[in-house]
N, C-alpha and C positions, 0 to 999 in steps of 0.2 A: 358533614351533611347527613341528616337524619333520614330515616326510612320514610317518615311522614312527608317529607318535602320533595319526594321523587315519585315518578309514575308508578301506578299499581297495575296498569293494564298491560304494559309492554313487558316482554321477556327482557332480562337485564344481564349484562356482563359487567363484572366488577374488575377495576384495575387497582391493584395495590401499589401505592406510590412509595418507592424507595429513593426518591430524590433525583430522578433522571431529568435532564433538560428536555427530554422528548415525551414525558408522560402525557402532557396535554395533546401532543401529536398522535399518540396511540389512540386516545379517546376520540379525536376528530376523524381519524382514518376509519375507525369502526363505525362511527355514526354516518360516514359517507356511504357505508354499506347498508344504511337504513336499520341498524341495530342500535338499541340504547345502550350506551356505555356510561359508567359512573365511576369517578376516581374517589378512592377512600384512602385514609392513612394506612400505612404499612402495618401498624399494630392494632388494627381493628380486631375486636374479639370475635371468637367463633359464634357467640350468640347473636351479635349484630349481623354477621354474615348470613346466618340462618334466617334472620328476620327479613333481610333484603331478598332472599331466595334467588340468588343468581343462577343462570344456566351454565355459566362458565366464569373462569377467573384468569386474569392476566397478571403476572408478576413483572413489574416494570424494571428497567435498568436503574443504575445508580452509581454514585462515585466511590462507594466503599468497597472494601475487601471483606469476604464473608468471615475471615478470621480476625478482623479488626476489633479492638476493645469496645468500640462504640458503633459497631456495624449494626444496622437495622435488620431485625429478623422478624418474620410473621409467625403467627400461630401455626404450629405443624398440623393442627387438627383440620385445617382446610384440605389437606391431602386425603382425608377420610370421608369427604362429603359425596364422593361418587360422581363428581362432575369434572368436565375437562379443565385442565390447567395449562396455560402457556407461559413459560418463563422466558423473558427476553434479556440477554446479556447477564447483568448481575442477578436478575430473576431466575435465569437458567442455572447459575452457579449456586444460588440458594437452594433450588430444587435438588440439585445433585448432592449438595452438602447435607441437607436434612434427610435425604432418602438413602444415604449410605454410600455415596460416591466421594470423590476426592477432588478438591480444588487447589491449584498451586499457582504461585506467581510465574508468569511466563518470562522466559529470557528475552524474548523479542515481542514487544508490545505491538498489537495490531490496531492501527488507526487509519481511518480513511478508506479509500476504495479497495475492494479485494475481489477475489474469485472464489466462488463456492461450487465444489463438485458434488453432484448428487450420486450417492452410492447405492441407494436402495429405494424402492417404491415407498411412498409416504403420501398420506392424504394431504399434508401441507403443501406438497410440491406437485400436485396433480396438474398435468397440462403445461408444465414449466420447462420441460426440456432436461438436458443432462448437466448444464452448468448455468450459473447465475452471476451477475454483477451484484455485489452487496457492499454495505457500509459498516465498518467495524469501528469500535471504540472501547478497547478493553486492554487491561494489563495482566489479568488473571485468567486462567482457563481450566476447564474440566480435564483432569488427567485419568480419572477412573470412573467408569459408569456405575450408577446404582444398580442393584439387582433388578432384573426384568426389563431394563432399558436396552436399546440397540442404537447404534449410530447410523444415521441415514444420509449425512453429508459432512464434508470436511473442507478445510482450507489448508494451504501450505503450512500454516502454523498451528492449527487447531484440529487434531484428529476427530474431535467430537464437537464440530461446529453446529450440528443439528442432531438432536436425539429424541427418541420417543419411547414410551411404554404403551404399546398399542391397545392392550386390554383395558388399562386404566385411563386411557386417553390423556396422558401427560406428555407434554412436548416441551423442548427447550431449543432456543436459538441463540447462538453466541453473538450474532450480528443484529442490526436494527432494521426490521422490515418496514417500520412505520415512516422512515425518512424518504424523501424524494430521491436520495442518492442510491437507494435500493430500488431500481426501476420496476421490478416485478413484486415488490414487497406488498403492495396492496392486494395482489392476487393471493399471496401467502396467507395474509390475514383473512381474506374472503374464504379461502379454502378451510381455515380453521373454524370460522363462523358457521359455514353452511355444510361442508362435507363432514366435519367432526362433531360440531355442537348441535346441528339442526335447527339454527335460528330461522325465524321468519323475517322478512323485510317489513317490519310493522312500525318503524320509527320514521314518520313523516311529519312535515310541518302542518299538514292539514288535520291529521289526527291530534297533533299537539294542541292546535288551537281549540278544538272541540273539548278536549279533556281539561285544558287550562281554564276555559270559561266555566265549566262545571265545578272545578275546584275553587275558583274565585267565588262563585255564588254560594257554595257550601260554607266557605270560610267566612264570608262577609254577612250573609244573611240579609236582613233589612237594614243594616247600619250603613253609615256614610264613610266614604274614602276620600282622602285628600292626596294629591300628587304634585310634587314640584316639577313643572314642565320646563325643560331647558331649551327645547327645540332640536336637540341632537337626536341621534338615531335611537339610543336606548330608552330615554324617557318618552319619546314619541310613540314608539312601538308598544311600550307598557301602557300608555294612555289609551291607544287605540284598542288594544286587547281587553283591558278592564272595562272600557266603555261599552264594548260589545257584550261583555258578560253582565254588567249591572246598570248600564245606561246612566240615568240622572243621579244615581247614588255616588257618582264620581264627580269631584270638583278639582280642576287643575288650577294651580297657581303659577303664573309666569312672572318672574322678577326681571325687570329691565334695570340692570345695574349701570347702564351707561357705557358699558365696556363690550357691547355686542357688535356684530357685523351690521352692515348697512341693511335697513328695512327688515331686521329680524323680528321686531315686535309686530309689524304689519302682517308678515308672512305667517306668524303663529296665530294671530287673531283670525286671519282668513281661513286657514286650514282647519283649525280645531274648533274655533267659535262658529264660523259660518258654514263650512262644509260638513264637518262631523257633528255640529250642533251640540258640542260639549259645554257644560258649565265651566266657564273660564274667567278667572279673575287675573287682571294684569296690574301689577304694582310697579309704578314708575318711581324708582328710587335713585335715579341718576344723581341728583344733588347730594343725597346722603353718601353715596359711594365716593364721589369725587372729593367731597369735603373730608372724608376720612383718609383719603389717599394723597391729599395735598402735601407736596414736599417729600413724599416716601420714594426712595430710589432702590432700596434693598429688595431683591426678588422675594425672598422668604417673608419679609414684612408685608409685602404686597399680598401675598397669598393668604397669610393669616388674617389680615384686615378684611379682605374680601370674604373669606369663609365665615368669620364672625358676623360681619354685617349681613350676609345672606341669611344666616340663621335668624338674626334679629328681625329682619323684614319679613321673613316667612312666618315667624311666631306672631308678628302684628297682623298678618293677613288672616292667619287661622282664628285669632281672637275676633277679628271683625266679621268673619264668615260664621263663626259659632254663635254670635250675638243675633244673627238674622233669624227670623222665624221661618219655619218651613211647615205649612199646613197647620198653623197655630201653635206649633211646638218649636222649642229651641232646637236648632240643628246642631248636633255634635258629631265630631269626627272620631271614630274609634280606631280607624286604620290609616296608616301612612303607606302609600305605594312608592316603590322605588324600582328603577331600571337595572337592578343588580343582575349581572350575568355570571355564568358558570366560572369563568376565569377569576372574577372578583372573589368568589367563594373559596377557591382552592389555591389562589396564587400565594397566600401567606402561610401555607403549611410548611413548617420548618422541620426538616428531618433531623439535623444535628442538634441534640440537646432539647428540642421541644417539638415533639411529634404532633401536638394538638393543632387543630385548624383554627387560625385566628382570622376572623373575617374583618376586612378593612372597613373603614368608614367610607361611605359612598359619596361620589361628587354631586349627586342630584340635589341633596339637601344638607350636605356637609355632615352627614351622620345624624343620629337621633339627638335633638337638643335636650339638655337636662330640663327636667320638669314637664316635658311633653310626653304623656303616657299613651303612646301609640302601639298598636299591634301592627307588625309589618305585613304588607302584601308585596310579594316579589315574584310575579308570574314568569319572569324570564330567567330565573336563577339556574335552570337546567340547561340553558342554551349557550352556545358559542356565538361570536359576532356574526358570522356568515349565516347562521341559522336564524338569528334575530332579524337580519335583513330579509330573509325569505319570508318570515312571518309578517313583517311589515308590508311587503309586496302583496301578500295574500289578503291582508286586512284593508287594502285599498289606499295605503299611503303612497304618494307620488315618488317617482324616482329621485327627485332632488332631496327628499328627506331620507329615503331608505339607503341610498348610496352616498350620502353625505360624508365628506371627510371629517375625521376627528377634530374637535375644536376644544381648546383648553378650558377647564372650569372657570379660571380667573379671567377668561376672555382676552381682549386685546391688551390688558394690563401687562401680560408677560410677553407681549410682542412690541411693547414700547420700552426700550432701554432708557432708564432714567426716570425723570419726573413725568407724571401724567397730568395733562391739561386738556381742556376741551379742544384747543387748537391742534394739539398733537394727535388727539383722537381723530379729529376730522381728517388730517393728513393721511394717517394710516388707514382709516376706514375707506377713503376714496381710492387709495393706492391698492388696498386689498380687493376692492370691488373689481378693479380692472384685471388683477390677477386671475380672480375666479371666472370672470367673463371670458377672457381670452383662453384660459385652459379648457373651458367648456366648449367654446366655439371651435377650437382646434381638435376636440375629442380626446384631449390628454387628461382632463380632470378625473375621469373614472378609471384611468389606467395607473394612477399613482396613489400612494398612501396619503400624502398631504402636500398642499401647495399654498403658499401664503406670503404675505409681505411683513417685513419687520422694519420698524422705524428706529434708526440708529441715533445715538446722541453725538452725531458727527455733522458738522456743516463744512461745505467746501466751496471753492470758488468755481464759478461757471460763467458762461457767456450765453445770454439769451437775447436774440435780436442784436442790437449794437450796445447792450448794456451789460456791465459786470453784475453777476449775482453771487449771493453768499447764502446758500440754502441747504436744506436737509438731504440726507442720504437714506434711500430705501434699499434694504437687502431682500433679495428673493430667496425662498427656501423651498425646494421641491425635492421630496424624497420618496423612495420606494421601500416598502417593508411588508412583512407578513403579519406582524403583531405589535409593532412599535418598540420591541425590545432591542432590536438592531435596525439599522437603516442605512441606506446608501443614496447619495445624491444622484439625481436623474439627469441624464445627458439629453436635455431638451434640444430640439432643432434650433439652430441659430436664428432662423427667421421668426420663430415664435418668441424667443428671448428678445429679439430686436423689437418686435411689435409691442411686447409688454412694456419694455424699457421706454420706448418712444411715447406710448400713450400716457405712462405715469408722468414722465417729465413735461409733456405738453399739456396734460389735462389737470394735474394736481398742483395747485398753487402752493409753492413752498418747497418744492423738490427739484433739484437740478442734477442728481446723480443717482444711478441704480447699479448695484453690484449683485453678483450671484454667488451664493454660498455653496462651495464644493467640498464640504467636510462631511465625513460619515459618522454614524453612531455605532460603537464608540470610535474615537474618543469624544467627539462632541455629542450634544444632545439634539433632538429634533427641534424642540422649542429653544429660544435663545435665553430664556430665563426660566 
């Protein structure tokens, strides 16, 4: 992530990523304190660090040993910048190693809950008492302090569980303050930010909206922008934000691929076309998609076909829009807007063997099509999902959009196991509508990560009235998760499950059986395909 793509107004904290599974959590915790944090690769140059002008640096944890042949190491010049540095777990060991201390493999690995004893006064532990519950995850430990450091806390297995060099404002923690399993960890980070570094609470979504609009206007000028609108949270918030910045210079394209939920097209037309008065082009490509998907049952083939066809439809829409005259002139689109989020930008950073950031192709338009020479507008690329939802709310988007559950890019195609037909889509669409309606009416919809119906390629015998039936099976999938990487099935109340099942069987023609998926991720995935 380059300096030009990040805020220039806010004071900044840099997080050097050494491969910890908790690196994004560190960034989120710091932003929750209303301080702007930015994750960068561990091997960022000292010149780039200076360009970003951070007020402080955090060295993340990581799976390596500091003495490993392929262990990631930062530039040691960062310790000469005169700014506070906090090393967490592996980050602490790196600090100790490079500043003259000694790190050794521990005979007894510390993992999970532990107890931290505070030995001396420290700004990090201000107001936190004499002992803390903490979360450990390490096999190495510091066994010799660097010159000028002192120990301020210990655990039964680590005599140097927290260290500091008071005058240089260098701190090291052997445990993870960012995780919820360290109950007072957020206060430790807050103490670092405000007691040590002197940050101000200047990272708010209100200020972000104002600055983002100014940056969009500066980037775009008088040119036109096109955006692939899916109706999901990310593209909807991006559309609302860009429209606030440049108004009619933005045109949104909504592609109905025939794989959407019930009434999706009408909802998008009403919200963005009627309420927000945006330029909106709707492409009904249902026949094209279903023709391409006829007889296809392999999940990956479905995804590839849908991705390719989406790009083709989108290209056709752009050509049609470009040929239209605007004020007597041909309208051309020089910019493509996408709802790229911060996790999209950093999730593919590979520590082992490839430290460079690889930005994935985004689901909104399936990546940049070959031959389409656009410049990207990505106004949300600094934000995490919860921040995007807050921006959406401040921009006036309704709760139904801002808090909408994730919906897969290929739509209902990956929730129909086997062949995709109009009839099977009807069955699933009606069943899914009932699931959503009942989850919302029972106030469960906004408590879970996802809740949806899946149409199985299974028919079974049933009895409806006095007649024997041989109909389809619907599976219910309801999971709770923080980020979609792991998930657990939700223990819904029996009466709610009974209501959903009863309504689907009674109201959806072609279904006589409903089952509940009680598998977690891993080993199962959230979606069935």
